[in-house]
C-alpha positions in Angstrom: -24.0 -83.2 75.5 -27.9 -83.4 75.3 -29.8 -81.4 72.5 -33.5 -80.3 72.7 -35.2 -80.2 69.3 -38.1 -77.9 68.3 -40.2 -77.7 65.3 -41.4 -74.3 64.3 -43.9 -74.5 61.4 -46.8 -72.2 60.7 -48.4 -69.9 57.9 -47.1 -66.8 59.8 -44.1 -66.3 62.2 -42.5 -63.2 63.4 -39.3 -63.1 65.2 -38.5 -59.4 65.7 -35.5 -57.8 67.4 -35.6 -54.0 66.6 -39.3 -53.4 66.8 -40.5 -50.0 68.1 -44.0 -48.8 68.7 -45.9 -48.8 65.2 -43.3 -50.7 63.2 -42.8 -54.4 64.0 -40.0 -56.2 62.1 -39.1 -59.8 61.8 -35.7 -61.6 61.2 -35.3 -64.3 58.7 -35.1 -67.0 61.5 -36.1 -67.6 65.0 -34.5 -65.2 67.5 -32.8 -66.5 70.6 -35.1 -64.3 72.8 -38.2 -65.6 70.8 -37.3 -69.3 71.4 -36.6 -68.6 75.0 -39.8 -66.8 75.4 -41.7 -69.7 73.9 -40.2 -72.2 76.3 -41.0 -69.7 79.1 -44.7 -69.7 78.1 -44.6 -73.6 78.1 -43.2 -73.7 81.5 -45.5 -70.9 82.9 -42.8 -68.4 83.8 -44.1 -65.1 84.4 -43.0 -62.1 82.1 -41.7 -60.3 85.3 -39.5 -63.1 86.6 -35.9 -63.6 86.0 -35.2 -66.9 87.9 -32.4 -69.6 87.7 -34.6 -71.6 85.3 -35.0 -68.9 82.7 -31.4 -67.9 83.1 -30.3 -71.3 82.3 -32.6 -71.5 79.3 -31.0 -68.3 78.0 -27.5 -69.8 78.3 -28.3 -72.8 76.1 -26.6 -73.0 72.7 -28.9 -72.6 69.8 -28.9 -73.6 66.2 -31.7 -72.9 63.5 -32.1 -75.1 60.5 -34.0 -73.3 57.5 -36.1 -76.2 56.3 -38.4 -73.6 54.6 -37.0 -70.2 54.7 -40.5 -68.6 54.0 -41.5 -65.5 52.2 -41.2 -62.0 53.8 -44.6 -60.2 53.9 -45.9 -57.1 55.5 -49.3 -56.6 57.3 -50.9 -53.2 57.2 -53.1 -52.3 60.2 -55.1 -49.3 61.6 -56.3 -48.8 65.2 -58.5 -46.0 66.5 -58.2 -43.8 69.7 -54.7 -44.8 70.6 -53.1 -43.1 73.7 -49.6 -41.7 73.0 -46.7 -43.2 75.0 -46.4 -40.1 77.0 -50.2 -39.8 77.6 -50.0 -36.4 76.0 -52.7 -37.0 73.5 -55.0 -39.5 71.7 -54.4 -40.5 68.2 -57.7 -40.9 66.3 -56.2 -43.3 63.8 -52.9 -44.9 64.1 -51.2 -46.8 61.2 -48.9 -49.8 61.9 -46.9 -52.1 59.9 -46.2 -55.6 61.0 -43.6 -57.8 59.1 -43.8 -61.6 59.2 -42.5 -64.8 57.4 -45.2 -66.7 55.4 -45.1 -70.4 55.1 -41.7 -70.9 57.0 -40.5 -74.1 58.7 -37.5 -74.2 61.1 -35.9 -77.0 63.0 -34.3 -75.5 66.2 -31.7 -77.2 68.4 -30.8 -76.2 71.9 -27.7 -77.7 73.7 -26.8 -77.6 77.3 -25.3 -79.7 80.2 -28.4 -79.9 82.2 -30.5 -82.7 80.8 -33.1 -82.4 83.4 -33.6 -78.7 82.3 -34.1 -80.0 78.7 -36.5 -82.8 79.8 -38.6 -80.3 81.8 -38.8 -78.1 78.6 -39.7 -81.0 76.5 -42.5 -82.1 78.9 -43.9 -78.6 79.0 -44.0 -78.3 75.3 -46.3 -81.3 75.2 -48.4 -79.9 77.8 -47.8 -76.1 78.0 -49.1 -73.9 80.8 -49.7 -70.9 78.5 -50.5 -71.0 74.7 -47.6 -71.2 72.3 -47.0 -69.0 69.4 -44.5 -68.3 66.7 -43.4 -64.9 67.7 -46.8 -63.2 68.2 -49.5 -64.4 70.1 -52.0 -64.8 67.0 -49.3 -66.8 65.0 -50.0 -70.2 66.2 -48.0 -73.3 65.1 -49.7 -75.8 62.7 -47.7 -78.8 63.8 -46.6 -79.8 67.4 -43.5 -78.0 68.4 -42.1 -81.0 70.3 -40.6 -83.9 68.4 -40.8 -87.7 69.4 -37.0 -87.6 69.4 -37.0 -84.4 71.3 -33.8 -84.9 73.3 -30.7 -86.5 71.8 -27.4 -87.0 73.6 -25.2 -85.8 70.9 -23.5 -82.4 69.8 -25.9 -79.7 68.6 -24.7 -79.4 64.9 -24.5 -83.3 64.6 -28.1 -83.6 65.8 -29.5 -80.7 63.8 -27.9 -82.2 60.6 -29.2 -85.9 61.3 -33.0 -85.0 61.5 -35.2 -85.7 58.4 -36.5 -82.7 56.6 -39.6 -81.4 58.4 -40.9 -79.6 55.4 -42.7 -80.9 52.3 -42.0 -80.5 48.6 -44.1 -77.9 46.7 -45.5 -78.6 43.4 -43.0 -77.5 40.7 -40.2 -77.0 43.2 -37.3 -79.7 43.7 -36.5 -80.8 47.1 -33.4 -79.0 48.4 -30.1 -81.0 48.5 -28.8 -79.0 51.6 -30.1 -76.7 54.3 -28.6 -73.6 55.8 -28.0 -73.8 59.5 -27.3 -70.8 61.8 -25.5 -71.7 65.1 -24.0 -69.9 68.0 -20.4 -69.1 67.5 -18.0 -70.2 70.3 -15.3 -67.9 69.4 -17.3 -64.5 68.9 -16.8 -64.8 65.1 -19.7 -64.5 62.5 -22.7 -62.1 62.5 -23.7 -60.2 65.6 -27.2 -60.7 67.0 -28.8 -58.4 69.7 -31.2 -61.1 71.1 -29.7 -62.7 74.1 -31.9 -62.3 77.0 -30.4 -60.6 80.0 -33.4 -60.0 82.1 -37.1 -60.7 82.5 -39.2 -60.0 79.4 -41.0 -57.2 81.1 -37.7 -55.4 81.7 -36.6 -56.3 78.1 -32.9 -56.1 78.2 -30.9 -58.1 75.6 -27.2 -58.6 74.9 -25.1 -59.7 71.9 -24.4 -63.1 70.6 -22.5 -64.1 67.5 -23.9 -66.6 65.0 -22.0 -68.6 62.1 -23.8 -70.2 59.2 -23.0 -73.5 57.7 -24.7 -75.9 55.1 -25.7 -79.4 56.0 -26.7 -82.1 53.3 -30.4 -83.3 53.2 -30.7 -87.2 52.7 -33.3 -87.3 49.7 -34.7 -90.5 51.1 -36.0 -88.8 54.2 -37.9 -86.3 52.0 -41.6 -86.2 52.5 -44.2 -87.0 49.7 -45.4 -84.3 47.5 -48.4 -82.4 48.7 
């Protein structure tokens, strides 16, 4: 079954699933809703649309490889003259906190039976209709999201384990010998994630999916040179 690969690398990433109003969280890895939203931006699918193409993207099986997990950080922001959600008053100064992952790198795989859908997504990533971001609009990727070997006709876990390390060695840190992979469970075992899109992104309805974790070996000869 074909698998589409995405490279998510940037100085700041945020993949929140429980954010509310003035507190914006982030998970430790890309969320299913965030990755589907990224592909929707590339394809030019409007936030109010819940069509067959977006439904098909949401049904793809996903895996995330933690090539560089990143460091959890918190950004403190203030804004003036913010209207309350019920329009009852205006807050002269609003304080918000926004969590994010600093210096993270993830390899994402999406598996599904419709190769034409994956080819369409791969093409859109190379020439996106709307700008691409890593969870928030201002968090831009520092490397192309698409890979030259973007679609591989092989099972998801096999593909995600075979791709060379997309990160780099940091000074004073050894290269990892294995990498953590989170992959959609086929038998509803593992940890529960509430990030499965069930509607347009304007309506914001999300369901449950189950995720298992595995370790895959990293071939040292594939490791990039030190920076």
